[in-house]
Every structure is written in C-alpha cells, then in structure tokens.
C-alpha positions in Angstrom: 49.0 172.8 184.5 46.5 170.3 184.8 46.3 169.8 181.2 50.2 169.7 180.6 50.3 166.9 183.6 47.3 164.9 181.9 49.2 165.4 178.7 52.4 164.1 180.0 50.4 161.0 181.7 48.7 160.2 178.5 52.0 160.4 176.2 53.3 158.1 178.9 50.4 155.6 178.9 50.6 155.7 175.1 54.3 155.1 174.8 54.0 152.1 177.5 51.1 150.5 175.5 53.3 150.8 172.3 56.0 149.2 173.9 54.0 146.4 175.3 52.4 145.5 171.8 53.2 141.9 171.4 55.1 140.5 168.5 54.7 136.8 169.4 52.1 134.7 170.7 48.7 133.4 169.5 47.1 136.9 168.9 50.6 138.5 167.0 50.9 135.2 165.2 47.1 135.1 163.8 47.4 138.8 162.9 50.5 138.5 161.0 49.2 135.6 158.8 45.9 137.4 158.4 47.7 140.5 156.9 49.9 138.5 154.8 47.3 136.4 153.2 45.1 139.4 152.6 48.0 141.4 151.0 48.6 138.4 148.5 45.0 138.2 147.8 44.9 142.0 147.1 48.0 141.5 144.6 46.3 139.0 142.9 43.2 141.1 142.3 45.2 143.7 140.9 46.3 141.4 137.9 44.3 141.4 134.4 40.6 140.4 134.6 40.5 136.5 133.7 44.1 135.7 134.3 44.3 136.3 137.9 44.4 132.7 138.7 46.8 131.8 136.2 49.0 134.6 136.7 49.0 133.8 140.7 49.8 130.1 140.0 52.6 130.7 137.9 54.1 133.4 140.2 53.7 130.8 143.1 55.7 128.0 141.0 58.3 130.6 140.3 58.6 131.4 143.7 58.8 127.7 144.9 61.6 127.4 142.2 63.7 130.4 143.3 63.1 129.1 147.2 64.3 125.5 146.5 68.0 126.1 145.9 68.4 128.8 148.7 66.9 126.2 151.2 69.2 123.8 149.6 72.2 126.1 150.3 71.2 126.4 153.8 71.0 122.7 154.5 73.8 121.5 152.4 76.1 124.8 151.8 75.9 126.0 155.6 75.0 122.9 157.4 71.7 124.2 159.0 69.7 121.3 159.8 66.1 121.1 158.0 64.3 120.7 161.5 65.9 123.9 162.6 64.2 126.0 159.7 60.8 126.4 160.6 58.1 125.4 158.2 56.4 128.5 158.6 59.2 130.9 157.5 59.8 128.4 154.5 56.0 129.1 153.5 56.2 132.9 154.3 59.4 133.3 152.4 57.8 131.6 149.3 54.8 134.2 149.7 57.0 136.9 149.8 58.5 135.7 146.8 55.2 135.3 144.9 54.2 138.8 146.3 57.4 140.3 144.7 56.6 138.6 141.1 53.0 139.7 141.4 54.1 143.3 142.0 56.4 143.4 139.2 53.5 142.1 136.8 51.1 144.5 137.9 53.5 147.7 137.4 54.7 146.1 134.3 51.1 146.2 132.9 50.2 149.4 134.2 52.3 152.2 135.9 49.2 153.4 138.0 49.6 150.3 139.8 52.8 151.4 141.5 50.7 151.3 144.8 50.8 147.6 144.8 54.5 148.4 146.4 52.5 149.2 149.6 50.9 145.5 149.9 54.6 144.0 148.8 55.8 145.9 151.8 53.4 144.7 154.4 54.1 140.9 153.2 57.9 141.9 153.6 57.0 143.2 157.3 54.8 140.0 158.0 57.9 137.7 156.9 60.3 139.3 159.3 57.6 138.7 161.7 57.0 135.2 161.0 60.8 135.0 161.4 60.8 136.5 164.5 58.1 134.5 165.9 59.8 131.1 164.6 62.9 132.1 166.5 61.4 133.9 169.2 64.0 136.9 169.0 61.8 139.8 170.2 58.6 139.2 172.6 57.5 142.8 171.9 58.2 146.0 170.7 59.8 147.0 173.8 62.4 144.3 173.2 63.5 145.9 170.2 65.1 148.9 172.0 67.8 147.6 174.9 65.7 148.0 178.0 68.6 147.7 180.2 71.0 150.6 180.9 74.7 150.4 180.7 77.6 152.5 179.7 79.4 151.7 176.3 83.2 152.3 175.9 85.6 151.4 173.5 88.4 148.7 174.6 91.0 151.4 175.1 88.8 152.9 177.7 89.1 150.0 180.0 91.7 150.1 182.5 94.6 147.6 182.3 94.6 145.1 185.4 97.6 145.0 186.9 99.3 142.4 189.1 99.5 144.9 191.8 95.7 145.5 191.9 94.1 144.6 195.2 91.1 141.9 195.3 89.0 140.7 198.2 86.4 138.1 198.5 83.1 139.2 197.1 81.3 138.9 200.6 84.0 140.9 202.5 83.7 143.8 199.5 81.7 147.1 199.9 81.0 149.6 197.2 83.2 152.7 197.2 82.1 156.1 196.6 83.2 156.5 192.9 81.9 153.2 191.6 79.9 154.0 188.6 75.9 153.8 188.8 75.7 151.4 185.6 78.0 148.5 184.4 79.9 148.6 181.1 79.3 147.0 177.7 82.3 146.8 175.4 83.4 144.9 172.4 87.2 143.6 173.2 89.6 141.5 171.0 90.5 137.9 172.5 94.5 137.1 172.1 94.7 133.6 171.0 98.8 132.8 171.4 98.2 129.4 171.9 95.2 128.3 169.6 95.8 130.8 166.8 92.1 130.7 166.4 90.5 133.8 164.3 87.9 134.7 166.7 85.5 137.6 166.3 85.5 140.2 169.2 84.0 139.0 172.4 81.0 141.3 173.7 81.8 141.9 177.2 79.8 143.3 180.4 81.6 144.6 182.9 79.4 145.1 186.4 79.7 148.3 188.3 81.8 146.9 191.1 84.8 145.8 188.6 85.7 149.6 188.2 86.3 149.7 192.2 89.6 149.5 194.1 89.9 147.1 195.9 88.2 145.1 193.4 85.8 142.1 194.5 86.7 138.5 193.2 84.6 138.4 190.4 83.4 135.0 188.6 82.8 134.9 184.8 79.8 133.8 183.0 81.1 132.8 179.6 78.5 132.3 176.8 78.6 131.1 173.1 76.0 131.8 170.4 74.9 128.9 168.0 74.9 128.6 164.3 74.3 130.8 162.6 75.2 133.4 165.0 77.5 136.1 166.5 78.3 137.1 170.2 76.1 139.8 170.5 73.2 137.4 170.4 73.4 136.3 173.9 73.0 140.2 175.0 70.7 141.4 172.3 68.2 138.8 171.5 68.7 136.4 174.4 68.6 139.3 177.0 71.6 138.0 179.1 72.0 141.2 180.9 68.4 141.6 182.4 69.1 139.1 185.2 72.3 140.7 185.8 70.9 144.0 186.0 68.1 142.9 188.6 70.9 141.1 190.7 73.5 144.2 190.7 70.6 146.5 191.5 70.0 144.8 194.8 73.7 143.9 195.4 75.2 147.4 195.5 76.6 146.7 191.8 78.1 143.1 192.5 77.5 141.0 189.6 79.6 138.3 187.5 81.5 139.4 184.4 79.5 138.7 181.7 81.4 137.6 178.4 79.7 136.3 175.2 82.8 134.9 172.8 83.0 133.8 169.5 83.5 130.2 169.2 83.1 129.5 165.4 85.0 132.2 163.9 82.1 133.4 161.5 78.4 133.6 161.1 77.6 130.2 159.7 80.9 128.6 160.2 81.2 125.1 162.0 84.5 124.3 163.5 83.0 121.5 165.7 84.1 122.9 169.0 87.5 120.7 168.9 90.9 120.9 167.9 91.4 120.1 164.3 92.8 121.4 161.1 89.7 123.6 160.7 90.4 125.4 164.1 91.7 124.8 167.7 88.5 125.5 169.7 89.4 123.4 172.7 92.7 125.1 173.3 90.8 128.3 172.5 88.4 127.8 175.0 90.8 126.0 177.7 93.7 128.2 177.4 93.3 131.4 175.5 90.3 132.5 177.1 91.2 131.6 180.8 94.4 133.4 180.3 92.6 136.6 178.8 90.0 136.4 181.4 92.3 136.5 184.6 95.2 138.9 183.0 92.9 141.4 181.0 89.8 141.3 182.9 91.1 140.3 186.5 88.6 137.4 186.8 88.6 135.2 190.0 91.6 132.9 189.5 89.4 130.0 190.8 88.2 128.8 187.6 85.8 126.4 189.4 83.8 129.6 190.2 83.2 130.0 186.3 80.4 129.0 184.1 80.7 128.1 180.7 77.4 128.2 178.7 75.7 128.3 175.2 72.7 127.7 173.1 72.4 125.2 170.3 76.2 124.6 168.9 77.1 126.8 172.0 75.4 124.5 174.2 76.9 121.2 172.5 80.3 123.1 172.9 80.1 123.7 176.5 79.7 120.0 177.7 82.2 119.1 175.2 84.9 121.4 176.9 84.0 120.2 180.4 84.0 116.7 179.7 87.3 117.0 178.3 88.8 119.6 180.9 86.9 119.7 183.9 89.5 121.8 185.5 88.8 124.8 183.0 85.2 125.8 184.5 83.3 124.8 187.4 80.1 124.6 185.6 78.0 124.5 182.4 74.9 125.5 180.7 73.9 123.1 177.8 70.6 124.9 176.2 69.3 123.0 173.1 72.6 121.1 172.3 73.1 117.9 170.6 74.1 114.4 171.6 77.5 114.2 169.7 79.3 117.0 167.9 78.4 116.7 164.2 79.0 118.6 160.9 75.2 118.3 160.1 76.3 115.7 156.9 77.0 112.5 158.5 79.3 110.8 161.2 81.7 109.6 158.4 82.5 113.2 157.4 82.6 114.5 161.0 85.1 112.0 161.8 86.9 112.1 158.5 87.1 116.0 158.7 87.6 117.1 162.1 89.1 113.9 163.9 91.8 112.9 161.5 89.6 109.8 160.2 90.1 108.5 163.6 87.1 106.9 165.4 88.9 106.4 169.0 89.9 110.2 168.8 86.1 110.9 168.1 85.3 109.0 171.0 87.9 110.7 173.4 86.4 114.0 172.7 82.7 113.0 172.6 80.8 113.6 176.0 78.9 110.7 175.9 81.9 108.4 175.4 84.1 110.3 177.9 81.2 109.9 180.5 80.8 106.4 179.8 84.4 105.2 180.1 84.6 107.3 183.3 81.5 105.5 185.1 83.3 102.3 183.8 86.3 103.0 185.7 84.8 104.7 188.5 86.8 107.8 187.8 86.1 110.7 190.3 87.5 113.5 187.8 84.1 115.0 187.5 83.2 115.2 191.2 82.2 118.9 192.0 81.3 120.0 188.6 77.5 121.3 188.1 75.4 121.8 185.2 71.8 122.6 183.8 70.6 121.1 180.3 67.5 122.8 178.7 65.5 122.2 175.8 62.1 123.5 174.3 59.0 121.7 174.8 58.9 121.5 171.1 62.2 120.7 170.4 61.9 116.8 170.8 65.4 116.1 169.2 67.0 118.1 172.0 65.0 116.9 174.6 66.1 113.1 173.7 69.7 114.3 173.4 69.9 116.3 176.6 68.0 113.7 178.9 70.6 110.9 177.9 73.4 113.1 178.4 71.9 114.3 181.8 71.8 110.7 182.9 75.4 109.8 181.7 76.4 113.1 183.6 75.0 112.0 186.8 76.7 108.7 186.6 80.1 110.1 186.6 79.0 112.5 189.8 78.1 115.8 187.9 75.3 117.3 189.8 73.4 118.3 186.7 69.5 118.7 185.8 67.4 118.4 183.0 64.3 120.6 182.1 62.0 121.2 179.3 60.6 124.8 179.0 57.9 126.4 176.8 59.1 127.0 173.3 61.1 125.3 170.5 64.9 125.9 169.3 64.6 129.4 169.7 65.4 132.5 171.8 62.2 132.4 173.6 63.7 129.1 175.4 67.1 130.4 175.6 66.0 134.0 177.0 63.8 132.1 179.8 66.7 129.5 180.7 69.1 132.2 181.4 66.8 134.3 183.4 66.0 131.0 185.6 69.5 129.8 185.9 71.3 133.0 186.9 71.0 132.1 190.4 72.8 129.0 189.6 75.5 131.1 188.1 75.7 133.2 191.1 75.7 130.4 193.6 78.5 128.6 191.5 80.2 132.0 191.4 80.5 132.2 195.3 78.7 135.4 195.3 76.0 136.6 197.9 72.7 135.4 197.1 
C-alpha cells in the first residue's frame, strides 16, 4: 500500500517536473544553441576526410541563397517588417537548411550514414525552440497543453438568446443550481450584413454565469490578433483565459464574455483596419460585431462597459476604432501597436491603396491626427474613455509610438496609461499584459472586484 502511494507521489512529482521544464529563459536558450551547434558540428564531421570544411562552406552558402528569397517574401510579399523577424530565428533557419544539405550529402556518399537524420532532427527541434523563444509563445512544457479547463461545444449547442430572456445587473445576480462548473469555448460564425467582410470564425468563451436564468449583464472583452495571426492565438498562445478562470473561480462563475475575432480575413492579410476597397473593417467592428454580441450572445447592451483590445496590428486597430467611433466601446488595450496605420511599404502606397489616394481622408481616420484635431477644438467626445498602452522593453519602436499616442490621448480626456514590460514584440509581453490588465477590464465592465 505504501509503495503504491509512494509510486503515485513519485509519478506526480515527475509529471510536475516535466511540465515545469522551461522552454524560454537564459538556460533554455543556451541549451538550445549548444545542441544546435553541436549537431551541426557532428554533421560536418561525417563528411569525407579532407573535404569537411569545403562541404560545410558550400552547404552554408546554399542555405543563405535559399533563405534570402524566403526572407524577401515575408518582408515584401506579406508586409512583415524586418524588425519583427528576430535575427536569432533567421540564423537558426539558415543553420537548419545547412543541416539538411549536410545530411543529404552524407547519405548520398554512403547509405550507412542514414543515422545523420538524428542530428538533423535535433537541429529541426532546436530551430522550433528558437522560434518559440523569439516570439515568447510557450514559456514551458505545461503551456503546450491548455491549463485552463473549459467545455468545448459546437455553435449549434449554444442556446439562442431571446428578447424575452431576463437579465439582471451583475451585482444583483446569484448563481443557480443548474449552472455548469466550467465555462464553454466555441468557434462561432459572425454575420456581417453591413460590412460584407469575409471573416474567419471568432473564438468565443462564455463563462458559467452566461448559462443561467436570469442571466447577469455581462460585459465583453473583444480581442484582435496580429499579422500573421488567427483568432485562437489569444486563447492558446497569449493565455487570455487564465485570468478569466481565476476571476470566475472567486466570483461564483461570473466573468466577462471573451471574444477573439478575426480582423484581417487571413493569416497574413493586412486590410489596415479601415473601410476601403480591400475590406470594410471599421464597419465590421463598429456595426456587425456589436449587433452580433447583443443579439447572439446577449452581451450587456451598454457598450461603454465593453473593452476592445489587440496585439500588434490588433492593438493599432483597437485604437483606430475608438478614435473614430468612441461610442462603440468604452475602453481599449493597445499592445505593441504602431503610431499610424500602414501597409508596411510606404505612406504613399498606404494612402493610395486604402484611403482613395486622399491624404485628408487618411488624417480623418488616423488616431494621432484625430486626437490633435480634437485637442485644438476642445472637443469632449472622448471624455469617459479609458485605455492601456503596453510595449515590450526590447521593442523600442512600439515604446516610442505608444508613448506619443498616450500623451495625445490624455490631451483629449482619455484616461490612458503607458507601461513597458519585459520582452520584445512577442507573446511573452502580451501574455503578461492581459493578465495585468484583466482587473481594468473587470472594473470597466462594472463587475464585482
């Protein structure tokens, strides 16, 4: 009996240890590069005697030649700025190509060298780890498996909201006996009757309190991903549900509705978060999304209790939306956003392709110009709005842009703040930021603290 208990304890401790193995940080990064370089050195040693250096150099040159057009495609084809592509990932990718060529040469010279596939596999895994470390996707092995428990459902399983449904203020609500223990995550189609935007499904989280009757008046946290990106990144990589789970655990199943939406229309698309010939994103965010939130999800009809947030492109988009339509949401989260909307090529092409080649139209939709004009006019249309600007300590461009935008927002009465937290332009920053700002979302949503 004792041995069984000790066995279970030992297994549990081992499992906890494995889950806690870091995938980021100084130790993980150092180990990754050591294994990567040793594997490359081993592959070079397998080459024919006297030709090792020459073969290694040739394979490296071929790798650089192959990597150059791929890098160019990311920058010029998909509009990803060079400063958002980590140098460490570029170097690791070149070494991965080098390892591939070295393995091919080794196996070609002698079939018994097929074992060189093993160091190639090590280099492949290490390159993936470098990418993970560069973008802060998963801090440890536990993060690879969702640590937040929730039910998963099909959209058809979610009850339709009716006009006759009774709702009450959250501070007057009490849980019912039939309330589920966990919230529900579901992929949902968003109708776009006004914008006609071809959006991918939204990733929705409904807290346990949503499934009760009467239902409490629940605010909404609407989140937007970056480029490249998809709606599920906010929940899977950025861990947006962790602070939600902690809050609802201490508040009898009460929490905001979390909706991670698609605001680009594709993994690498950039519609610039405006109404243009490319797509009607502003109409989508200010008309279609609010109507759907109220009619389908029964969200609190007071949109000033809602928060719109995003990372990178999504952060830029959140501020753009509130600057043009302060009535649509009551607060914003601008994480690592940019000073102005841009197509990653030039201001000229941005205005030409997305603003009908009209500089005045661009200024009417650019937050910095909108705030400057409102300050000059002593406008009070932004009074009551709140926001949070956040950038990584290693993301100097975003720090500079968001510091300036925060100052402009303050001038027109927006209660916003800027802060820098450890990290770069990566999920490490965004994961920390959303956890820190969840209390702000709760307060804005008029939920109990």
